[in-house]
C-alpha positions in Angstrom: 0.0 0.0 0.0 1.3 3.5 -0.9 1.1 6.5 1.3 -2.0 8.2 -0.3 -3.9 4.9 -0.1 -2.9 4.6 3.6 -4.2 8.1 4.2 -7.4 7.1 2.4 -7.7 4.0 4.6 -7.1 6.0 7.8 -10.0 8.3 7.0 -12.2 5.4 6.0 -11.5 3.7 9.4 -12.2 6.9 11.3 -15.5 7.5 9.4 -16.6 3.9 10.0 -16.1 4.2 13.8 -17.4 7.7 14.2 -20.7 8.8 12.7 -19.9 12.5 13.3 -16.7 12.3 11.2 -16.8 14.3 8.0 -14.1 15.3 5.5 -14.2 18.3 3.2 -12.0 20.6 1.1 -11.3 21.7 -2.4 -12.1 18.8 -4.8 -12.4 16.3 -1.9 -15.7 15.0 -3.2 -14.2 13.6 -6.4 -11.2 12.1 -4.6 -8.8 15.0 -4.2 -6.0 16.1 -6.5 -3.7 13.4 -4.9 -6.6 10.9 -4.7 -6.5 10.7 -0.9 -10.3 10.8 -0.6 -11.2 8.6 -3.5 -14.2 6.5 -2.9 -15.2 8.1 0.4 -18.2 10.0 -1.0 -19.6 6.9 -2.6 -19.2 5.0 0.7 -20.3 7.6 3.2 -22.5 10.0 1.2 -22.5 13.6 0.1 -23.4 14.9 3.6 -20.0 13.6 5.0 -17.7 14.0 2.1 -18.0 17.2 0.2 -16.3 20.1 -1.7 -15.8 23.6 -0.4 -15.3 26.9 -2.1 -11.6 27.8 -2.9 -11.3 29.5 0.5 -8.8 28.1 3.0 -9.8 30.5 5.7 -13.4 29.2 5.3 -12.3 25.6 5.3 -10.5 26.0 8.6 -13.3 28.2 10.1 -16.0 25.6 9.2 -13.9 22.8 10.7 -13.4 24.8 13.9 -17.1 25.4 14.3 -18.1 21.8 13.5 -15.5 20.5 16.0 -16.7 23.0 18.6 -20.2 21.5 18.3 -18.7 18.1 19.1 -18.1 16.7 15.6 -15.0 15.2 14.1 -13.8 17.4 11.3 -11.1 16.2 8.8 -10.3 19.3 6.7 -8.1 19.2 3.6 -5.9 22.1 2.5 -5.0 21.2 -1.1 -1.4 22.3 -0.8 0.6 23.3 2.3 1.7 26.4 0.6 -2.0 27.6 0.7 -2.5 27.0 4.4 -1.5 30.6 5.1 -4.9 32.1 4.3 -6.1 29.8 7.1 -3.3 30.8 9.5 -5.4 33.2 11.6 -8.2 30.7 12.0 -5.8 28.0 13.1 -3.4 30.0 15.2 -5.8 32.5 16.8 -8.9 30.5 17.0 -8.3 26.7 16.9 -5.2 26.7 19.0 -6.6 29.0 21.7 -10.2 27.7 21.8 -9.8 25.6 25.0 -7.5 28.0 26.8 -9.5 31.1 26.4 -12.7 29.4 27.7 -10.9 28.0 30.8 -11.5 24.5 29.5 -15.3 24.9 29.1 -15.2 24.1 25.3 -12.7 23.2 22.6 -12.3 22.3 18.9 -10.2 19.2 19.6 -12.1 17.2 16.9 -10.3 19.2 14.1 -7.6 17.6 12.0 -6.2 19.6 9.1 -4.5 17.5 6.4 -2.2 19.0 3.9 0.5 17.9 1.4 3.9 19.5 1.9 7.5 19.5 0.6 9.5 19.3 -2.6 8.2 17.1 -5.5 10.7 17.8 -8.2 8.8 20.4 -10.2 6.6 22.3 -7.8 8.2 25.7 -7.8 7.5 28.5 -5.3 3.9 27.7 -4.5 3.7 23.9 -4.5 6.9 22.9 -2.6 7.1 24.6 0.8 7.4 22.9 4.2 5.5 25.2 6.6 5.8 23.0 9.8 7.8 25.5 11.9 5.0 28.1 11.6 2.7 25.7 13.6 5.3 24.2 16.0 5.6 27.8 17.3 1.9 27.7 18.3 0.9 26.3 21.6 -2.4 24.4 21.4 -1.8 22.7 18.0 -0.1 19.4 17.4 2.0 18.9 14.3 2.5 15.5 12.7 4.4 14.4 9.6 4.7 10.7 8.7 7.5 9.1 6.7 5.6 6.1 5.2 2.3 4.4 4.7 2.3 2.4 8.1 2.8 5.6 10.1 0.5 7.6 7.8 -2.5 5.5 8.6 -1.7 5.0 12.3 -0.7 8.6 13.0 -3.7 10.0 11.1 -6.1 7.9 13.2 -4.3 9.0 16.3 -4.5 12.6 15.2 -8.2 12.4 14.3 -9.0 11.0 17.8 -6.6 13.2 19.7 -8.4 15.7 22.0 -6.5 18.6 20.4 -6.5 20.2 17.0 -3.8 18.7 14.8 -2.1 19.8 11.6 -1.2 16.6 9.7 1.4 17.2 7.0 1.8 14.6 4.2 5.0 14.6 2.2 3.6 14.7 -1.3 6.7 13.1 -2.9 5.9 9.9 -1.0 2.3 9.6 -2.0 3.1 7.0 -4.6 6.8 6.4 -4.0 6.6 5.0 -0.4 5.1 1.5 -0.3 4.8 -0.7 2.8 2.8 -3.7 4.0 0.2 -1.7 6.0 -1.8 -3.6 8.7 -5.5 -4.0 8.0 -8.1 -2.7 10.3 -7.9 -0.1 13.0 -4.7 0.9 14.7 -3.0 4.0 16.0 0.6 5.2 16.2 1.2 7.2 19.4 1.7 10.9 18.9 4.7 12.5 20.5 6.9 9.4 20.2 9.9 9.2 17.9 11.5 6.0 16.5 15.1 4.9 16.2 15.1 3.7 12.6 18.8 2.7 12.6 21.0 2.2 15.7 24.5 3.7 15.8 27.1 4.9 18.1 29.0 7.7 16.3 26.4 10.4 15.5 22.7 11.1 16.0 20.9 12.0 12.8 17.3 13.4 13.2 14.6 14.1 10.6 10.9 13.6 9.7 8.7 13.1 6.8 10.2 12.8 3.3 13.6 13.8 4.5 14.0 10.4 6.1 14.5 8.8 2.7 17.4 11.3 2.1 18.9 10.6 5.5 18.8 6.9 5.0 21.0 7.4 1.9 23.3 9.7 3.8 23.7 7.1 6.6 24.5 4.4 4.0 27.3 6.7 2.6 28.5 7.2 6.2 28.5 3.5 6.8 30.7 3.0 3.8 33.2 5.3 5.5 33.0 3.4 8.8 30.7 5.9 10.5 27.7 4.4 12.5 24.7 6.8 12.4 21.8 6.6 14.8 18.8 7.7 12.6 15.7 9.0 14.4 12.3 9.8 12.9 10.5 12.3 15.2 7.1 11.7 13.5 5.5 14.3 15.8 7.0 17.8 15.8 4.7 19.3 18.4 5.1 17.8 21.0 8.5 16.3 19.9 10.2 13.4 21.6 13.0 15.2 23.5 13.9 12.1 25.4 14.7 9.8 22.5 17.0 12.4 20.9 18.7 13.4 24.1 19.3 9.8 25.1 20.9 9.2 21.7 23.1 12.3 21.8 24.3 11.3 25.3 25.6 8.1 23.7 27.0 9.5 20.4 28.0 13.0 21.5 27.1 14.4 18.1 23.9 15.7 16.3 22.9 16.4 12.8 19.3 17.6 12.1 17.9 18.0 8.6 14.7 19.3 7.0 13.7 20.8 3.7 12.3 24.1 5.1 14.7 27.1 5.2 17.4 27.0 7.9 16.6 30.3 9.7 13.7 29.8 12.0 13.4 26.2 11.0 12.4 23.5 13.5 16.0 22.1 13.5 17.0 25.2 15.5 14.6 24.3 18.3 16.0 20.8 18.4 19.6 21.9 18.4 18.9 24.4 21.2 17.1 22.0 23.4 19.7 19.3 23.0 22.5 21.7 23.7 20.7 22.5 27.0 20.2 18.9 27.9 23.4 17.3 26.6 26.1 20.1 26.6 28.6 18.2 28.7 28.3 15.1 26.5 28.7 16.9 23.2 31.9 16.1 21.2 31.2 18.6 18.5 28.8 21.5 17.7 25.4 20.3 16.4 24.8 20.8 12.6 21.7 21.8 10.7 21.3 20.7 7.1 18.3 22.5 5.7 16.9 24.4 2.8 18.3 27.8 1.8 17.0 31.1 3.0 15.4 31.9 -0.3 11.9 31.3 -1.8 11.7 27.7 -3.0 13.2 27.7 -6.6 12.1 25.8 -9.7 15.1 25.3 -11.9 17.5 25.5 -8.9 15.6 22.9 -6.7 18.5 20.4 -6.8 20.8 23.0 -5.4 18.2 24.1 -2.8 17.3 20.8 -1.2 19.4 19.2 1.6 20.3 16.1 -0.3 22.2 13.0 0.9 25.6 14.5 -0.1 25.1 17.6 1.9 24.0 15.5 4.9 27.0 13.2 4.4 29.4 16.1 4.5 27.8 17.3 7.7 28.0 13.8 9.3 31.7 13.7 8.4 32.3 17.2 9.8 30.8 16.5 13.2 32.5 13.1 13.5 35.9 14.6 12.5 35.6 17.7 14.7 
C-alpha cells in the first residue's frame, strides 16, 4: 500500500467508527488532486464527504465550528503552501479555543490534512514545508509521517486526539513510499519518535520525506566506517526530546535535517534543546542541514534541497571535529 492509499484507509476507518466524522475541502468529493479521498463520497455520502469553495480560511473556520459543536472534522488544504490564508483561524482560533474558555469548550475534533514538501517540479507555491509556523503555536499538534504504516496510524491518532492537529503529508511519498500496511484499525502514538537505525558515532534526526534522504546519507557514512543513529520524530509538536537526548548522550554528536529554510526552521529548536540537555556530553557542535533562506526555486531545486551528499558532509564534519 502506498502513502496516499494509507491516508485514504485511515480516513475510512475513522469515518466507520465515528458517525460524526466528515471530510471536506477543495475537490475532496471527487477524490482530491492526490486521490486521498477517492471512494469516500460513494461510501459515506455527500453529507459527510463534500467540496468547499476555494477559501482556505473558510475551510478552517468551518472545521473549527463543527468540531466546537462536538463533531469530528477532517479538513483538507489542497497544498501546504496555501494553508497561510487559514493561518489566523488555526493560530488565533483553533489553538486558543480551550485556553480562552478556561476549558469549558474546545475544537479538539479538528484535524487539518495538507500535502507538503518538494516534489521535483513544484516551484515557489507547491513545494514549501511550513511546519515551523505551527510548531511555534501552543495548542496545536503537528505531525508528519515518513511512510504508509505511520501515515495511517498517525492519522487515526490525530483524528482521535483531543487537540487540533495539523497533519502534513510529504507529497513526494504519496506514490513512492510503499509498505505492508496492517489491515483494520490501529494508532501510532503521537509525541513518540522512533530509532530507525541504531548507531554509536552520530545522531541524525529528521521527519517526513527527509528520512529517505537521510537513509541514503547514513549508507554513505557506513561505507566510510561511521555508524549513524537515525531518528524519525514523527510528531514535531510535541516532539520526543527524550529519544533524541538519550541518543546524543551516547553519540556526542547531532545532525538535524529538513527541507524548510534553515533560519527559524524547527531544526534550530531541536539543536537548542539538545545543547541545553546534553552540553557536557557533546563532542562537536550540532549541525543543521536544511533548505536555503530563499523562496523555493524551480530550476535550482536540486541546489536548494538538503540532499544526501550535503548531509553526508555534515556527518563527516561532526565526526571529525
